[in-house]
C-alpha positions as CSV (number, residue, x, y, z in Angstrom):
1,M,0.1,-0.5,0.0
2,S,1.7,3.4,-0.8
3,E,0.7,6.7,0.1
4,L,1.5,9.8,-2.2
5,T,0.6,13.5,-0.8
6,N,1.6,16.5,-3.4
7,A,0.8,19.7,-2.4
8,S,2.2,23.0,-4.9
9,S,1.0,26.7,-6.1
10,S,2.4,29.2,-7.1
11,S,2.0,31.6,-4.1
12,A,5.5,33.6,-2.9
13,P,7.5,31.6,-0.8
14,E,7.6,32.0,3.3
15,R,9.8,29.2,5.1
16,S,11.1,29.1,8.3
17,G,13.8,27.7,10.8
18,G,16.9,29.2,12.5
19,D,18.0,26.7,14.9
20,D,21.8,26.2,15.7
21,L,22.2,28.9,13.4
22,S,25.0,30.4,15.7
23,E,27.4,27.9,14.5
24,P,30.5,29.3,14.1
25,A,30.9,30.0,10.7
26,G,32.5,27.5,8.6
27,E,32.2,24.8,10.7
28,P,31.6,21.7,9.2
29,A,28.2,19.7,10.0
30,G,29.9,16.1,9.1
31,P,28.8,14.6,5.9
32,V,25.9,13.7,5.2
33,P,24.7,9.7,4.1
34,V,23.7,11.4,0.6
35,D,22.4,7.8,-1.9
36,D,23.0,7.7,-5.8
37,Q,19.3,9.5,-6.2
38,G,19.9,12.6,-3.1
39,W,18.0,10.4,-0.4
40,R,19.7,11.3,3.1
41,R,19.0,9.1,6.0
42,L,17.7,10.2,9.6
43,S,20.6,10.2,12.4
44,V,22.0,7.1,13.3
45,R,21.9,8.6,17.1
46,V,18.2,7.7,17.0
47,V,19.0,4.0,17.5
48,W,21.0,5.7,20.6
49,L,17.6,7.1,21.7
50,D,16.2,3.7,21.3
51,L,18.3,1.6,23.0
52,V,17.7,3.9,26.6
53,R,14.0,3.8,25.7
54,V,14.4,-0.2,25.8
55,V,16.9,0.1,28.8
56,I,14.1,2.5,30.7
57,S,11.1,0.2,29.8
58,L,13.0,-2.7,30.6
59,A,13.9,-1.4,34.0
60,T,10.9,-0.4,34.6
61,G,8.6,-3.1,33.8
62,Y,11.0,-4.6,36.7
63,L,9.9,-2.8,39.0
64,G,6.3,-3.4,38.7
65,I,6.9,-7.1,38.6
66,V,9.0,-6.8,42.3
67,V,8.1,-3.6,43.7
68,S,4.9,-5.4,45.7
69,D,3.6,-9.1,46.4
70,E,1.5,-8.0,43.1
71,P,2.3,-7.6,39.7
72,V,2.0,-2.9,39.4
73,W,-0.1,-3.5,36.3
74,A,0.1,0.1,35.3
75,L,4.2,-0.1,35.2
76,V,4.4,-3.3,33.5
77,A,2.0,-1.9,30.9
78,G,3.3,1.5,30.9
79,A,7.0,-0.9,30.3
80,C,5.6,-3.0,27.2
81,G,4.2,-0.3,25.4
82,G,7.7,1.4,25.9
83,L,8.8,-1.6,25.1
84,L,6.7,-2.1,21.4
85,T,7.3,2.3,20.8
86,A,11.2,1.9,20.3
87,L,11.2,-0.8,18.3
88,L,8.7,0.2,15.9
89,D,10.9,3.6,16.5
90,L,13.8,1.6,15.4
91,R,11.6,0.7,12.1
92,R,10.8,4.1,11.1
93,W,14.4,4.5,11.2
94,Q,15.6,2.2,9.0
95,T,12.3,2.8,6.5
96,T,13.1,6.5,6.4
97,R,14.6,8.6,3.3
98,Y,14.0,12.7,3.2
99,R,15.2,14.4,-0.3
100,I,15.8,18.2,-0.7
101,T,15.5,19.8,-4.3
102,P,15.6,22.6,-5.5
103,E,11.8,22.3,-7.0
104,R,10.5,20.5,-3.7
105,V,11.1,18.6,-0.5
106,E,9.9,14.7,-0.1
107,M,9.9,12.1,3.2
108,R,9.4,8.5,2.5
109,T,8.7,6.2,5.1
110,G,6.8,2.9,6.2
111,W,7.5,-1.0,5.7
112,L,4.1,-2.6,5.5
113,S,2.4,0.4,4.8
114,R,4.2,2.8,2.8
115,K,4.1,6.8,2.1
116,H,5.6,9.2,0.5
117,R,4.8,12.8,1.2
118,T,6.1,15.6,-1.4
119,V,5.4,20.0,-0.9
120,S,6.2,22.1,-3.1
121,R,9.7,24.5,-2.0
122,D,6.8,27.5,-2.7
123,R,4.8,25.8,0.0
124,I,6.2,25.4,2.5
125,R,5.7,27.4,5.4
126,S,7.2,27.2,8.6
127,V,10.6,24.8,9.4
128,D,10.5,25.0,13.1
129,S,13.2,22.7,15.2
130,S,12.4,21.2,18.9
131,A,14.3,19.4,20.9
132,R,13.5,17.2,24.0
133,L,15.1,16.5,26.9
134,L,17.0,13.4,25.7
135,Q,16.9,14.4,22.1
136,R,19.2,17.5,23.4
137,L,21.5,15.1,25.5
138,L,22.4,13.0,22.4
139,G,22.7,16.0,20.2
140,L,19.4,15.4,18.1
141,R,16.4,17.7,16.8
142,T,13.1,16.8,14.8
143,V,12.3,19.3,12.3
144,H,8.9,20.5,11.8
145,I,8.3,21.0,7.4
146,G,4.8,22.7,7.1
147,S,2.7,23.4,4.2
148,G,-0.6,25.4,5.9
149,E,-2.8,21.6,4.8
150,T,-2.3,18.7,7.3
151,E,-1.8,16.3,4.7
152,S,1.9,17.3,3.2
153,S,3.3,18.2,6.3
154,F,6.0,15.9,7.7
155,K,8.3,15.8,10.7
156,L,12.1,14.6,10.3
157,D,12.3,12.6,13.9
158,A,15.5,12.9,14.9
159,L,18.3,14.8,12.8
160,D,21.6,15.7,14.0
161,H,21.4,19.2,15.9
162,R,24.0,20.4,12.8
163,H,22.0,18.6,10.1
164,A,18.8,19.8,11.3
165,A,20.3,23.3,11.3
166,L,21.5,22.4,7.6
167,V,17.7,21.7,6.6
168,Q,16.3,25.2,7.6
169,R,19.3,26.7,6.3
170,E,18.6,25.5,2.9
171,L,14.6,25.8,3.1
172,M,15.3,30.2,4.4
173,P,13.9,32.3,1.3
174,G,16.0,33.1,-1.2
175,S,18.0,29.3,-0.4
176,S,17.9,26.8,-2.9
177,A,21.0,24.2,-2.6
178,A,22.7,23.2,0.2
179,V,25.6,25.5,1.6
180,L,29.0,23.2,-0.1
181,A,32.2,23.8,1.7
182,P,34.8,23.6,-1.4
183,P,36.8,21.0,-1.7
184,D,40.3,20.7,0.1
185,P,43.3,20.5,-2.9
186,A,45.0,18.0,-0.9
187,S,42.4,15.7,-0.6
188,A,43.5,12.8,-2.8
189,D,39.9,12.0,-3.1
190,P,39.2,14.2,-6.8
191,V,35.2,14.2,-5.9
192,P,35.6,13.6,-1.8
193,D,31.8,14.1,-0.2
194,P,30.0,17.4,0.3
195,V,30.3,18.9,3.8
196,P,27.3,21.1,4.3
197,V,28.3,24.0,6.3
198,A,25.7,25.7,8.5
199,R,27.2,29.5,8.1
200,M,26.1,32.5,11.0
201,A,23.1,34.2,9.9
202,A,23.1,38.4,10.3
203,E,20.7,38.4,13.8
204,T,19.4,41.9,14.9
205,V,17.8,41.3,18.9
206,I,14.1,42.4,19.2
207,A,13.9,40.4,23.5
208,R,15.8,38.8,25.2
209,F,14.3,36.9,28.2
210,R,13.3,39.4,31.4
211,R,13.0,38.1,35.3
212,S,10.0,40.9,35.4
213,W,8.2,38.3,32.8
214,I,7.8,35.5,35.4
215,P,5.3,37.3,38.2
216,L,3.4,38.9,34.7
217,N,2.9,35.1,33.8
218,V,2.7,32.6,36.3
219,V,0.1,34.8,39.0
220,S,-3.4,34.1,38.2
221,V,-6.1,33.1,39.6
222,W,-6.3,29.5,38.1
223,A,-2.2,29.0,39.6
224,V,-4.0,26.4,41.8
225,F,-4.9,24.1,39.5
226,A,-1.6,23.9,38.3
227,I,-0.4,21.6,41.6
228,A,-4.0,19.8,41.2
229,G,-3.5,18.4,37.7
230,P,-0.2,16.6,38.5
231,L,-1.6,14.9,41.7
232,F,-4.7,14.0,40.2
233,A,-2.3,12.0,37.1
234,L,0.1,10.6,40.3
235,N,-2.9,9.5,42.5
236,W,-3.1,6.8,40.0
237,P,0.2,5.3,39.5
238,L,0.8,5.2,43.7
239,R,-2.6,4.2,44.5
240,A,-1.2,0.8,42.6
241,L,1.5,0.7,44.8
242,G,-1.1,1.1,47.6
243,V,-0.7,5.0,48.1
244,D,-3.6,7.0,49.2
245,L,-2.8,10.5,48.2
246,P,-6.1,11.8,49.2
247,E,-6.0,9.7,52.6
248,L,-3.2,10.7,53.1
249,G,-3.6,14.5,52.7
250,R,-6.5,14.3,54.8
251,D,-4.2,13.0,57.7
252,L,-1.6,15.4,57.3
253,I,-3.6,18.7,57.9
254,G,-5.9,17.3,59.6
255,W,-9.8,17.2,57.9
256,D,-11.6,15.9,60.4
257,G,-10.9,18.4,62.7
258,R,-12.2,21.1,60.9
259,G,-15.7,22.4,59.2
260,P,-15.9,22.3,55.5
261,V,-15.1,26.2,54.7
262,A,-11.9,26.1,57.1
263,N,-10.7,22.8,55.2
264,I,-11.0,24.5,51.9
265,A,-9.4,27.5,52.7
266,L,-6.8,25.6,54.2
267,V,-6.2,24.0,51.1
268,L,-6.3,27.0,49.1
269,L,-4.1,28.9,51.5
270,I,-1.5,25.5,50.6
271,A,-2.5,24.7,47.3
272,Y,-2.6,28.1,45.8
273,P,1.3,29.0,47.0
274,L,2.4,25.2,45.4
275,G,0.6,26.3,42.5
276,V,2.6,29.3,41.5
277,I,5.8,27.4,41.9
278,A,4.8,24.8,40.0
279,T,3.5,27.8,36.9
280,T,6.8,29.4,37.4
281,V,8.8,26.2,37.1
282,A,6.6,25.9,33.8
283,F,7.4,28.6,32.7
284,L,11.3,28.8,32.8
285,L,11.4,25.7,31.3
286,E,9.0,26.3,28.3
287,N,10.6,30.2,28.2
288,G,14.2,30.0,29.3
289,N,17.1,31.2,26.9
290,F,13.9,33.7,25.3
291,Q,15.3,35.2,22.4
292,L,13.4,37.0,19.0
293,V,16.1,38.1,16.7
294,R,15.8,39.1,13.3
295,T,17.3,37.1,11.0
296,G,18.9,37.4,7.1
297,T,19.5,40.5,4.7
298,A,17.5,42.2,3.0
299,P,14.9,41.4,1.2
300,D,15.4,37.4,2.6
301,T,14.6,39.1,6.1
302,A,13.2,36.6,9.2
303,L,11.2,36.7,12.8
304,V,13.2,34.3,15.3
305,T,12.1,33.3,18.3
306,R,13.8,30.5,20.4
307,R,12.7,29.3,23.9
308,G,13.0,26.4,25.7
309,L,14.9,25.1,28.7
310,L,14.9,21.1,28.4
311,T,12.4,21.1,25.9
312,T,14.1,23.2,22.8
313,R,11.8,25.4,20.0
314,T,12.9,27.6,17.3
315,V,10.8,29.2,15.0
316,Q,11.2,31.5,12.1
317,R,8.7,33.6,10.1
318,T,9.1,35.2,6.9
319,D,8.7,39.0,7.0
320,S,7.8,38.7,3.6
321,R,4.9,36.9,4.6
322,M,3.5,39.2,7.5
323,R,0.9,40.3,7.4
324,G,0.7,42.6,11.0
325,I,0.1,41.9,14.5
326,A,-2.0,41.4,16.6
327,V,-2.9,42.0,20.9
328,A,-4.9,40.6,22.9
329,E,-5.8,41.3,26.4
330,P,-8.8,39.2,28.9
331,L,-10.0,41.3,31.4
332,V,-8.5,41.0,34.0
333,W,-4.7,41.6,32.4
334,R,-6.4,44.2,30.9
335,W,-6.8,46.4,34.4
336,L,-3.3,44.9,34.9
337,R,-2.2,46.4,31.4
338,L,-1.1,43.3,30.9
339,A,-1.3,41.8,27.5
340,R,0.2,38.8,24.9
341,M,1.5,39.2,21.0
342,K,0.4,37.4,17.7
343,A,2.1,37.4,14.5
344,L,-0.2,37.8,11.7
345,S,1.8,35.5,8.8
346,S,-0.2,34.4,5.7
347,G,-0.5,30.6,5.1
348,L,0.0,29.4,9.0
349,G,-2.1,28.3,11.4
350,A,-4.6,26.7,8.9
351,A,-4.0,23.3,9.7
352,A,-4.7,21.5,12.7
353,G,-1.6,20.4,14.2
354,E,0.6,22.7,12.7
355,A,4.0,23.0,14.5
356,T,3.7,26.8,14.5
357,G,1.9,29.4,16.1
358,G,1.4,32.3,16.3
359,D,2.3,33.6,19.8
360,I,5.0,35.2,19.8
361,L,6.4,36.7,23.3
362,P,4.5,36.0,26.7
363,R,3.0,38.1,28.3
364,I,4.4,41.3,28.5
365,R,3.3,45.1,29.6
366,L,0.7,46.7,27.2
367,A,3.4,50.0,26.8
368,E,6.5,47.0,26.3
369,A,4.2,45.5,24.1
370,H,3.5,48.0,22.0
371,D,7.1,49.6,21.5
372,L,8.4,46.4,20.4
373,A,5.6,46.0,18.0
374,A,7.9,48.8,16.8
375,E,10.2,46.5,15.6
376,I,8.4,43.5,15.1
377,L,6.9,44.9,11.8
378,P,9.1,45.0,9.0
379,D,8.7,48.4,8.4
380,G,8.7,49.9,11.6
381,A,5.3,51.2,12.3
382,R,3.0,52.1,15.1
383,P,-0.6,50.7,13.9
384,L,-1.1,49.5,17.4
385,E,-0.9,53.6,19.1
386,A,-3.6,54.9,16.4
387,T,-6.4,56.4,17.6
388,L,-9.2,54.6,17.4
389,A,-13.1,55.7,15.9
390,R,-15.8,55.4,18.7
391,H,-18.5,53.7,17.5
392,P,-22.2,55.2,17.7
393,R,-24.3,55.4,21.1
394,G,-27.1,52.8,19.6
395,A,-23.9,50.0,20.3
396,L,-24.1,50.8,23.8
397,T,-27.7,50.6,23.7
398,R,-27.9,47.7,22.4
399,R,-25.5,45.7,25.3
400,L,-27.4,47.6,27.9
401,G,-30.4,46.2,27.0
402,M,-28.8,42.4,26.5
403,A,-27.3,43.3,29.7
404,L,-31.1,43.3,31.0
405,Y,-32.5,41.1,29.6
406,G,-30.0,38.5,29.7
407,P,-30.7,37.9,33.5
408,A,-34.4,39.1,32.9
409,L,-35.6,36.3,30.6
410,V,-34.0,33.6,32.3
411,S,-35.7,35.1,35.9
412,G,-38.3,34.9,33.8
413,V,-38.3,30.6,32.6
414,M,-37.0,30.1,36.3
415,L,-40.5,31.6,37.6
416,V,-42.6,29.3,35.4
417,F,-40.8,26.2,36.8
418,T,-41.1,27.8,39.7
419,L,-44.8,28.0,40.1
420,T,-44.6,24.7,38.7
421,G,-43.1,23.1,41.6
422,V,-39.8,22.6,40.1
423,L,-37.9,25.0,41.4
424,P,-38.2,26.2,45.4
425,G,-38.4,29.4,46.6
426,L,-37.2,32.3,45.1
427,W,-34.2,31.0,43.2
428,W,-35.8,32.5,40.0
429,L,-34.5,35.7,41.5
430,L,-31.1,34.7,41.5
431,P,-30.3,35.6,37.6
432,L,-31.7,39.3,38.5
433,A,-29.0,40.0,41.1
434,L,-26.2,39.5,38.1
435,I,-27.5,43.1,36.6
436,P,-25.4,44.8,39.1
437,V,-22.9,43.0,37.4
438,T,-23.5,43.0,33.4
439,L,-24.1,46.2,33.7
440,P,-21.0,47.7,33.8
441,L,-19.7,44.7,31.5
442,A,-21.7,46.5,28.8
443,V,-20.2,49.5,29.2
444,V,-16.8,48.4,29.0
445,A,-17.8,45.8,25.9
446,Y,-18.6,49.3,24.4
447,R,-15.7,50.7,25.0
448,S,-13.2,48.1,23.4
449,L,-15.0,48.8,20.3
450,G,-13.2,51.1,17.6
451,H,-11.7,51.1,14.2
452,A,-9.3,53.4,12.7
453,V,-7.2,53.4,9.2
454,D,-4.0,53.7,9.7
455,G,-0.8,54.6,7.0
456,D,-0.6,51.0,5.6
457,Y,-2.6,49.6,8.1
458,L,-6.3,49.2,9.4
459,V,-6.9,48.6,13.0
460,V,-10.6,46.7,14.4
461,R,-10.7,45.9,18.5
462,H,-14.0,44.4,19.9
463,G,-14.7,41.9,22.4
464,I,-15.3,41.6,26.6
465,G,-13.4,39.0,28.1
466,H,-11.5,38.7,26.2
467,R,-10.4,42.2,23.9
468,R,-8.1,42.0,20.5
469,T,-7.0,44.6,18.8
470,V,-5.6,43.4,15.6
471,A,-3.5,45.8,12.6
472,L,-3.6,44.0,9.2
473,Q,-2.3,45.7,5.8
474,R,-4.1,47.1,4.1
475,R,-2.6,45.1,1.1
476,A,-3.2,41.8,3.1
477,V,-7.2,42.7,2.5
478,I,-8.7,40.1,0.0
479,G,-12.3,40.8,1.0
480,W,-15.3,41.9,3.3
481,T,-18.1,41.1,4.4
482,V,-21.0,43.4,5.6
483,Q,-23.6,42.3,8.0
484,Q,-27.2,43.5,9.7
485,S,-29.7,42.2,11.5
486,I,-32.9,43.8,11.6
487,F,-32.4,45.1,14.8
488,Q,-28.8,46.9,13.5
489,R,-30.9,48.4,10.7
490,W,-33.5,49.9,12.7
491,G,-30.7,51.9,14.4
492,G,-28.7,52.1,11.5
493,R,-25.7,49.7,12.0
494,M,-23.9,47.1,10.5
495,T,-21.2,44.4,11.4
496,V,-18.1,44.7,9.3
497,G,-15.8,41.8,8.4
498,V,-12.5,41.9,7.0
499,A,-11.0,38.8,4.9
500,T,-7.6,37.6,4.8
501,A,-5.6,35.3,4.0
502,A,-3.6,35.5,7.4
503,G,-4.2,34.6,11.1
504,A,-7.3,34.1,11.9
505,R,-8.4,34.7,8.8
506,H,-11.4,36.9,9.1
507,Y,-11.6,39.9,11.1
508,E,-14.3,41.4,12.9
509,S,-15.6,44.8,13.9
510,P,-18.9,44.7,14.7
511,D,-22.2,47.6,15.7
512,M,-20.1,50.6,12.8
513,S,-23.1,53.2,11.8
514,E,-23.4,52.7,7.8
515,E,-21.5,56.3,7.1
516,Q,-18.5,54.8,9.7
517,A,-18.5,51.4,7.7
518,L,-18.4,52.7,4.2
519,T,-15.9,55.0,4.8
520,F,-13.6,52.8,6.3
521,I,-14.3,49.9,3.5
522,T,-12.9,53.2,1.4
523,K,-9.8,54.5,2.9
524,A,-8.2,51.0,3.0
525,T,-9.6,49.4,-0.1
526,P,-10.3,51.8,-2.4
527,D,-10.3,49.4,-5.0
528,L,-12.3,46.4,-3.3
529,A,-14.9,49.5,-2.0
530,A,-15.9,50.5,-5.5
531,A,-16.8,47.3,-6.3
532,F,-18.3,47.0,-3.2
533,V,-20.6,49.9,-3.6
534,L,-22.2,48.6,-6.1
535,D,-23.2,45.1,-5.1
536,D,-26.5,44.5,-4.2
537,Y,-26.4,44.8,-0.1
538,A,-27.0,48.8,-1.2
539,E,-30.6,47.9,-2.8
540,K,-33.1,47.1,-0.4
541,S,-34.1,43.6,0.7
542,G,-37.0,42.1,2.1
543,S,-35.0,40.0,4.0
544,P,-34.5,40.9,8.2
545,N,-31.4,39.8,8.1
546,R,-28.3,40.7,5.0
547,T,-25.0,39.5,4.5
548,A,-23.2,40.9,1.9
549,T,-19.6,40.0,0.7
550,V,-17.3,41.0,-1.8
551,S,-13.9,39.8,-2.7
552,A,-10.9,40.8,-4.9
553,N,-12.6,38.6,-7.3
554,H,-15.6,41.0,-8.2
555,F,-13.2,43.9,-9.6
556,R,-10.5,41.0,-11.7
């Protein structure tokens, strides 16, 4: 059985990479084993890695048998699973080959069921590398090659770290073949083996890890779950060994000697600091040695993110495909003036399981995010600081109405159940008690609305629990969607959606006035607006809800 997956397109190239590009210039990576047709093999160190896994599995299985009178089947099953995985991994190393040509990247693998995957180089969207703890100890890296489609994306698990850097170097913008060291004239062999070189790329550091980021990212109301989750997972294997963690915890804190409220308060008092410590460790492991740099020489430049202590990860986003930036501010963070930034690049994030995400920095202060955004964007613009136009008062009236009618409607339904005897007492009044909370939130939601056109960027902002400000290049807009519910039509308002090939693919700005919407669309994309004004949406329609869509096809 053979499976062939091919992805090709005429889109502009974008690739990512960058792990270990800081190797000394000219330092050889060692000969790459290549056959007559250019096929390469994974690193032989994968065999050593699997031997370590076999030893660990055998030791775990032995402990599961001898640690108690009865076998601990959880440990035995885990050992058998680890042993089987290691053996299958050896077979995968034996049958996997990959090849990089000026036109495409190919990988073939499998024994009984053979797969041959091909992705055209101009369809490559990301080339990221990562390394787990054992892989790092053995000098290995896993290279993820993403095309924006699950079927044609694949990973090379695993390569020697220098060869992984070579693959990333080969697939960087402007590269079409391996970088080879010149032959040694003193060598007796007239045709020596090619020695790839991972040359140092010019880099400009934008941000490094800062200790001030730690409290901003680890102090959270959810920190208690950071310790509860691991303890819950640890309870099952310990129970097999005769250790009852919940009972042990009850004895340690004297659960039976106090009331339930005092016990819960004591548990939270103990668990929260432990949760903060666990969150801090996890944050340091994930973001330690963080670096955000711009690498390459214009016009082939890219933004590279490196992070991780035990498991390292390198992500490169090509500047030629960067289309903007987004700032997310959840409600609690907003009051603390904190935010998280996301880069908007075309071709990334569309496929499930894609190795590359859009998050570009940990949670940082909003003022710092605005300063760094100017360095992250290739043109140095500062669209996130643009003055946004306020939406009409009708948008506030709508949200205040929802804040009142929502709890009242729920309360009315509960009153019906109370009158029929299903619900006891005065429970139907509970939703009405939420109105003092929903009304201020409605005002916050209205104040979050805004839009602007600032130079080469359009900016939209909305959201209450999770406010998002998106700055998108005007040239990245490929279409508009205008929606009007019957209530919006009565109030002369509409929801404007921006279609793009970057980021989440669609961004909305709800409850603009009709004049604001037409001005916004016309100023952002005059060509699209010319087609849009002629669209049928401007005509009266008998439908209570209207939706109009215009794209670049309208004027092609």
